[in-house]
C-alpha positions in Angstrom: 0.0 0.0 0.0 1.3 3.5 -0.9 1.5 6.0 1.9 1.1 9.7 1.6 4.9 10.0 1.5 4.9 7.8 -1.6 2.2 9.9 -3.3 3.7 13.3 -2.4 6.6 13.2 -4.9 4.1 12.3 -7.7 1.8 15.1 -6.7 4.7 17.6 -6.5 4.8 17.6 -10.3 1.5 19.5 -10.2 2.1 23.2 -10.6 -1.5 24.3 -10.1 -4.5 23.2 -8.0 -6.3 22.2 -11.1 -3.6 19.8 -12.2 -3.4 18.4 -8.6 -7.1 17.8 -8.7 -6.8 15.7 -11.8 -3.8 13.7 -10.5 -5.7 13.0 -7.3 -8.7 11.8 -9.2 -6.6 9.3 -11.2 -4.8 8.2 -8.0 -8.1 7.5 -6.3 -9.2 5.2 -9.2 -6.1 3.1 -8.4 -7.0 2.7 -4.7 -8.6 -0.5 -3.5 -9.3 0.4 0.1 -10.5 3.3 2.2 -7.1 3.5 3.9 -5.3 3.9 0.6 -7.8 6.7 -0.4 -7.0 8.4 3.0 -3.3 8.4 2.1 -4.0 10.0 -1.3 -6.1 12.7 0.4 -3.4 13.3 3.0 -0.8 13.8 0.3 -3.1 16.1 -1.6 -3.6 18.3 1.4 0.2 18.5 1.9 0.7 19.5 -1.7 -2.1 22.1 -1.5 -0.3 23.7 1.4 2.9 23.8 -0.5 1.3 25.4 -3.5 -0.4 28.0 -1.3 2.9 28.8 0.4 4.5 29.2 -3.0 1.8 31.6 -4.2 1.5 33.6 -0.9 2.7 37.2 -0.9 6.2 37.6 0.4 5.1 39.3 3.6 3.1 36.2 4.6 6.0 33.9 3.9 8.1 35.6 6.5 5.6 35.1 9.3 
């Protein structure tokens, strides 16, 4: 079973939330169990946070 740490490098290729959404949708199709889906969602959340930090104004990054 893949963990969120396994999925995260794959999701890091997404440069936008729209692309990330498509990647997550495909990953969920591969999942066989609820615990696998949870790991995908967990990795998605981590990547969303990274993308938000990258797009945040400079003054917020320093906080």
